[in-house]
MITI-721994 format. One line per field, with one value per residue: residue number from 1; residue in one letter; y, x, z of N, C-alpha, C in turn. Coordinates in steps of 0.02 Angstrom, whole numbers, padded with zeros to 5 digits. Layout:
N
n	[NUM, ...] $
res	[A, ...] $
n.Y	[Y, ...] $
n.X	[X, ...] $
n.Z	[Z, ...] $
ca.Y	[Y, ...] $
ca.X	[X, ...] $
ca.Z	[Z, ...] $
c.Y	[Y, ...] $
c.X	[X, ...] $
c.Z	[Z, ...] $
//
This chain:
165
n	[1, 2, 3, 4, 5, 6, 7, 8, 9, 10, 11, 12, 13, 14, 15, 16, 17, 18, 19, 20, 21, 22, 23, 24, 25, 26, 27, 28, 29, 30, 31, 32, 33, 34, 35, 36, 37, 38, 39, 40, 41, 42, 43, 44, 45, 46, 47, 48, 49, 50, 51, 52, 53, 54, 55, 56, 57, 58, 59, 60, 61, 62, 63, 64, 65, 66, 67, 68, 69, 70, 71, 72, 73, 74, 75, 76, 77, 78, 79, 80, 81, 82, 83, 84, 85, 86, 87, 88, 89, 90, 91, 92, 93, 94, 95, 96, 97, 98, 99, 100, 101, 102, 103, 104, 105, 106, 107, 108, 109, 110, 111, 112, 113, 114, 115, 116, 117, 118, 119, 120, 121, 122, 123, 124, 125, 126, 127, 128, 129, 130, 131, 132, 133, 134, 135, 136, 137, 138, 139, 140, 141, 142, 143, 144, 145, 146, 147, 148, 149, 150, 151, 152, 153, 154, 155, 156, 157, 158, 159, 160, 161, 162, 163, 164, 165] $
res	[X, X, X, X, X, X, X, X, X, X, X, X, X, X, X, X, X, X, X, X, X, X, X, X, X, X, X, X, X, X, X, X, X, X, X, X, X, X, X, X, X, X, X, X, X, X, X, X, X, X, X, X, X, X, X, X, X, X, X, X, X, X, X, X, X, X, X, X, X, X, X, X, X, X, X, X, X, X, X, X, X, X, X, X, X, X, X, X, X, X, X, X, X, X, X, X, X, X, X, X, X, X, X, X, X, X, X, X, X, X, X, X, X, X, X, X, X, X, X, X, X, X, X, X, X, X, X, X, X, X, X, X, X, X, X, X, X, X, X, X, X, X, X, X, X, X, X, X, X, X, X, X, X, X, X, X, X, X, X, X, X, X, X, X, X] $
n.Y	[-00059, 00111, 00254, 00371, 00490, 00548, 00711, 00838, 00981, 01091, 01229, 01365, 01490, 01579, 01615, 01714, 01809, 01714, 01702, 01734, 01722, 01652, 01561, 01486, 01350, 01275, 01305, 01250, 01116, 01091, 01044, 00911, 00849, 00864, 00787, 00663, 00642, 00631, 00512, 00421, 00279, 00287, 00424, 00556, 00690, 00859, 01026, 01159, 01296, 01367, 01369, 01252, 01231, 01291, 01408, 01543, 01566, 01640, 01603, 01672, 01829, 01926, 01889, 01895, 01812, 01682, 01519, 01381, 01207, 01080, 00926, 00770, 00603, 00426, 00353, 00352, 00281, 00286, 00423, 00433, 00349, 00421, 00545, 00509, 00408, 00424, 00514, 00637, 00660, 00705, 00837, 00887, 00882, 00992, 01101, 01210, 01295, 01364, 01398, 01484, 01445, 01386, 01425, 01370, 01245, 01186, 01094, 00995, 00858, 00779, 00691, 00672, 00656, 00533, 00591, 00724, 00887, 00983, 01155, 01302, 01382, 01289, 01205, 01293, 01315, 01187, 01181, 01283, 01228, 01118, 01189, 01251, 01145, 01036, 00869, 00792, 00695, 00773, 00853, 00824, 00757, 00683, 00623, 00591, 00515, 00490, 00363, 00341, 00408, 00303, 00190, 00063, 00135, 00107, 00134, 00252, 00290, 00258, 00324, 00305, 00349, 00469, 00642, 00668, 00783] $
n.X	[00042, 00025, 00113, 00066, -00058, -00177, -00184, -00291, -00321, -00435, -00477, -00583, -00658, -00790, -00950, -01032, -01090, -01075, -01191, -01287, -01408, -01351, -01264, -01344, -01398, -01281, -01234, -01342, -01318, -01202, -01197, -01258, -01164, -01044, -01076, -01090, -00957, -00896, -00952, -00898, -00798, -00630, -00619, -00542, -00525, -00586, -00561, -00635, -00736, -00806, -00937, -00957, -00921, -00816, -00846, -00828, -00694, -00559, -00430, -00342, -00304, -00299, -00397, -00554, -00657, -00617, -00639, -00618, -00580, -00530, -00462, -00422, -00377, -00380, -00313, -00268, -00362, -00481, -00514, -00528, -00639, -00740, -00738, -00759, -00855, -00975, -01117, -01062, -01016, -01127, -01142, -01016, -01022, -01099, -01022, -00982, -01089, -01076, -00943, -00805, -00715, -00551, -00386, -00269, -00193, -00305, -00326, -00241, -00146, -00065, 00048, 00034, 00100, 00022, -00115, -00083, -00145, -00164, -00120, -00196, -00098, 00006, -00058, -00081, 00051, 00086, 00001, 00055, 00181, 00144, 00094, 00210, 00304, 00236, 00164, 00236, 00316, 00295, 00185, 00041, -00079, -00242, -00229, -00094, -00036, 00061, 00135, 00126, 00261, 00322, 00298, 00339, 00433, 00414, 00324, 00212, 00048, -00101, -00257, -00356, -00487, -00577, -00611, -00777, -00845] $
n.Z	[00000, -00040, 00025, -00012, -00071, -00193, -00249, -00315, -00414, -00486, -00585, -00634, -00737, -00690, -00765, -00718, -00574, -00424, -00349, -00439, -00578, -00690, -00633, -00552, -00567, -00564, -00434, -00363, -00383, -00315, -00176, -00187, -00276, -00207, -00095, -00157, -00199, -00073, -00029, -00114, -00138, -00088, -00079, 00010, 00061, 00045, -00007, 00078, 00136, 00288, 00247, 00182, 00052, -00082, -00147, -00117, -00120, -00199, -00289, -00370, -00359, -00460, -00545, -00515, -00547, -00546, -00499, -00382, -00356, -00252, -00201, -00113, -00145, -00118, -00216, -00392, -00468, -00392, -00399, -00539, -00563, -00497, -00569, -00705, -00710, -00636, -00570, -00577, -00705, -00777, -00733, -00768, -00907, -00933, -00907, -00986, -00986, -00868, -00850, -00922, -01073, -01059, -01110, -01066, -00959, -00835, -00741, -00623, -00562, -00424, -00315, -00139, 00028, 00130, 00225, 00212, 00185, 00051, 00019, -00053, -00113, -00133, -00225, -00332, -00368, -00416, -00527, -00604, -00628, -00707, -00818, -00864, -00886, -00937, -00920, -00783, -00654, -00543, -00568, -00654, -00776, -00809, -00933, -00946, -00827, -00677, -00574, -00392, -00290, -00217, -00289, -00413, -00541, -00676, -00781, -00856, -00794, -00880, -00904, -00999, -01015, -01099, -01078, -01038, -01066] $
ca.Y	[00000, 00171, 00304, 00433, 00498, 00591, 00776, 00868, 01050, 01117, 01298, 01386, 01560, 01577, 01660, 01766, 01807, 01648, 01704, 01758, 01674, 01611, 01508, 01457, 01277, 01249, 01310, 01203, 01049, 01084, 00999, 00841, 00823, 00858, 00729, 00604, 00633, 00607, 00442, 00380, 00244, 00317, 00495, 00570, 00758, 00912, 01094, 01194, 01347, 01351, 01362, 01184, 01227, 01338, 01457, 01610, 01570, 01663, 01590, 01718, 01896, 01964, 01868, 01883, 01762, 01616, 01475, 01327, 01144, 01041, 00868, 00718, 00537, 00369, 00333, 00379, 00244, 00313, 00487, 00420, 00323, 00476, 00596, 00485, 00354, 00438, 00570, 00696, 00668, 00746, 00907, 00904, 00894, 01057, 01152, 01270, 01340, 01401, 01416, 01504, 01399, 01409, 01407, 01336, 01192, 01208, 01038, 00965, 00804, 00767, 00647, 00702, 00605, 00517, 00636, 00794, 00927, 01036, 01224, 01333, 01404, 01229, 01182, 01341, 01302, 01127, 01198, 01322, 01180, 01083, 01235, 01264, 01086, 00980, 00816, 00764, 00661, 00821, 00885, 00788, 00759, 00617, 00596, 00563, 00511, 00457, 00325, 00373, 00405, 00240, 00134, 00052, 00190, 00078, 00158, 00300, 00263, 00287, 00315, 00279, 00383, 00537, 00686, 00661, 00848] $
ca.X	[00000, 00065, 00115, 00045, -00126, -00179, -00217, -00312, -00346, -00459, -00499, -00626, -00681, -00864, -00981, -01071, -01084, -01092, -01260, -01331, -01447, -01310, -01231, -01393, -01402, -01217, -01235, -01392, -01290, -01140, -01204, -01265, -01102, -00995, -01096, -01073, -00884, -00880, -00974, -00862, -00740, -00566, -00618, -00507, -00534, -00596, -00552, -00698, -00740, -00857, -01001, -00962, -00896, -00761, -00867, -00806, -00621, -00533, -00358, -00303, -00332, -00303, -00457, -00605, -00705, -00585, -00663, -00571, -00601, -00471, -00477, -00372, -00406, -00337, -00273, -00291, -00421, -00539, -00532, -00550, -00708, -00785, -00741, -00782, -00905, -01026, -01162, -01019, -01011, -01184, -01126, -00957, -01043, -01132, -00978, -00977, -01144, -01057, -00873, -00773, -00664, -00484, -00337, -00212, -00212, -00347, -00329, -00176, -00144, 00001, 00048, 00050, 00105, -00042, -00134, -00067, -00198, -00129, -00145, -00209, -00034, 00039, -00094, -00066, 00120, 00085, -00030, 00105, 00232, 00115, 00090, 00279, 00343, 00195, 00157, 00295, 00298, 00275, 00122, 00020, -00149, -00272, -00205, -00027, -00028, 00120, 00121, 00152, 00334, 00346, 00280, 00389, 00430, 00425, 00282, 00159, -00020, -00145, -00326, -00395, -00551, -00576, -00655, -00843, -00877] $
ca.Z	[00000, -00047, 00077, -00045, -00095, -00252, -00243, -00378, -00416, -00550, -00580, -00689, -00738, -00689, -00814, -00686, -00501, -00397, -00325, -00492, -00616, -00734, -00594, -00506, -00571, -00540, -00361, -00338, -00388, -00276, -00118, -00207, -00306, -00153, -00055, -00197, -00193, -00005, -00023, -00163, -00109, -00104, -00063, 00073, 00087, -00004, 00017, 00086, 00188, 00338, 00213, 00156, -00016, -00092, -00196, -00099, -00125, -00263, -00283, -00411, -00347, -00522, -00581, -00463, -00571, -00547, -00445, -00368, -00326, -00235, -00159, -00107, -00155, -00099, -00274, -00457, -00490, -00356, -00430, -00607, -00561, -00480, -00621, -00771, -00706, -00585, -00589, -00589, -00777, -00800, -00720, -00808, -00977, -00938, -00879, -01029, -00966, -00807, -00850, -00985, -01100, -01041, -01160, -01035, -00912, -00779, -00694, -00610, -00513, -00396, -00256, -00075, 00080, 00163, 00279, 00196, 00154, 00015, 00022, -00118, -00141, -00157, -00285, -00386, -00389, -00457, -00590, -00641, -00650, -00764, -00875, -00888, -00905, -00960, -00869, -00752, -00592, -00492, -00587, -00714, -00795, -00820, -00996, -00937, -00754, -00650, -00513, -00331, -00285, -00189, -00334, -00466, -00589, -00741, -00836, -00841, -00792, -00930, -00883, -01054, -01022, -01126, -01042, -01069, -01077] $
c.Y	[00063, 00216, 00372, 00430, 00548, 00655, 00800, 00939, 01061, 01186, 01313, 01458, 01558, 01630, 01715, 01762, 01740, 01645, 01725, 01703, 01628, 01551, 01469, 01380, 01244, 01248, 01259, 01131, 01038, 01034, 00926, 00811, 00816, 00798, 00664, 00590, 00603, 00535, 00394, 00345, 00275, 00392, 00505, 00637, 00805, 00979, 01127, 01247, 01326, 01341, 01292, 01176, 01278, 01395, 01528, 01620, 01590, 01656, 01637, 01788, 01938, 01945, 01848, 01833, 01691, 01576, 01415, 01266, 01105, 00984, 00820, 00651, 00483, 00351, 00361, 00345, 00270, 00378, 00477, 00395, 00378, 00524, 00570, 00434, 00363, 00494, 00635, 00711, 00713, 00820, 00929, 00919, 00963, 01115, 01215, 01319, 01387, 01427, 01434, 01450, 01429, 01382, 01370, 01285, 01221, 01152, 01010, 00912, 00799, 00724, 00685, 00645, 00595, 00565, 00709, 00827, 00984, 01104, 01248, 01354, 01345, 01205, 01228, 01330, 01240, 01141, 01237, 01277, 01141, 01127, 01247, 01203, 01031, 00927, 00789, 00729, 00710, 00856, 00855, 00792, 00688, 00584, 00563, 00565, 00473, 00419, 00362, 00364, 00338, 00179, 00122, 00105, 00167, 00108, 00210, 00264, 00296, 00272, 00287, 00314, 00452, 00578, 00683, 00728, 00876] $
c.X	[00044, 00061, 00093, -00029, -00124, -00218, -00237, -00336, -00375, -00487, -00544, -00646, -00757, -00892, -01022, -01061, -01109, -01164, -01310, -01365, -01406, -01282, -01280, -01395, -01337, -01216, -01284, -01366, -01228, -01148, -01214, -01200, -01048, -01012, -01080, -00998, -00867, -00901, -00935, -00803, -00674, -00562, -00585, -00527, -00550, -00588, -00621, -00692, -00792, -00926, -01010, -00942, -00839, -00780, -00845, -00731, -00601, -00457, -00313, -00333, -00340, -00364, -00510, -00658, -00677, -00608, -00615, -00606, -00538, -00491, -00418, -00408, -00355, -00289, -00304, -00355, -00484, -00562, -00559, -00622, -00758, -00794, -00776, -00839, -00955, -01071, -01123, -01014, -01067, -01170, -01066, -00975, -01074, -01085, -00974, -01035, -01122, -00986, -00848, -00725, -00596, -00434, -00276, -00238, -00252, -00355, -00259, -00184, -00072, -00006, 00069, 00059, 00036, -00054, -00120, -00127, -00164, -00162, -00159, -00144, 00005, 00008, -00080, 00005, 00123, 00054, 00019, 00161, 00206, 00113, 00159, 00312, 00302, 00192, 00224, 00272, 00275, 00209, 00100, -00055, -00177, -00243, -00136, -00011, 00035, 00101, 00147, 00227, 00361, 00326, 00337, 00380, 00436, 00383, 00233, 00093, -00059, -00216, -00369, -00462, -00538, -00624, -00724, -00877, -00858] $
c.Z	[00000, 00014, 00050, -00064, -00153, -00238, -00312, -00366, -00484, -00537, -00640, -00682, -00743, -00735, -00784, -00611, -00473, -00371, -00377, -00531, -00661, -00696, -00549, -00508, -00548, -00464, -00331, -00339, -00345, -00218, -00138, -00236, -00252, -00109, -00092, -00192, -00125, 00007, -00067, -00129, -00134, -00092, 00004, 00102, 00029, 00029, 00020, 00140, 00239, 00307, 00183, 00084, -00022, -00140, -00180, -00107, -00196, -00260, -00322, -00403, -00410, -00563, -00530, -00485, -00574, -00486, -00439, -00339, -00313, -00189, -00159, -00110, -00137, -00155, -00338, -00480, -00456, -00387, -00500, -00608, -00544, -00539, -00684, -00768, -00649, -00611, -00599, -00663, -00804, -00791, -00763, -00880, -00987, -00918, -00921, -01015, -00910, -00808, -00920, -01008, -01083, -01092, -01132, -00984, -00853, -00728, -00686, -00555, -00487, -00333, -00194, -00024, 00113, 00222, 00265, 00162, 00117, 00023, -00049, -00151, -00169, -00222, -00344, -00412, -00433, -00525, -00634, -00667, -00711, -00826, -00906, -00919, -00939, -00904, -00848, -00688, -00538, -00506, -00653, -00724, -00798, -00882, -00989, -00862, -00735, -00587, -00452, -00326, -00257, -00230, -00383, -00520, -00662, -00797, -00811, -00835, -00848, -00911, -00938, -01064, -01052, -01083, -01075, -01084, -01145] $
//
């Protein structure tokens, strides 16, 4: 068993105020999707404020419309099953209704020691690493995933699932 867990960060530029009509259906689906994540085998932790979500957090002060989602999972397979094979897919397919198309990487995965809760600054640093270097063992994507640091380093993991959105 690995001494590492998989962290993920994804960001998005919301199309309107979080309390406004454009974002209303997205906001209405937050609690059910977050509850689904928490019930999914392999879920460890998710970043949230006292309100129970992260909709008030703006990780990039220069862009007040940038929203964030960050979580930790037991392993890559657990996260893959949640993202690509649960009701999460229904919401993900509609993301263009609520989020602007981004021209650069908006999702990053990386391994953390078991029990570690990454900070927003740590996650932003990993995303920047991915944008600069592409997929590496320190910051990668679903398309080209790396095994945990304590696993045999013989091959990249390939998820095989295309983004359903």
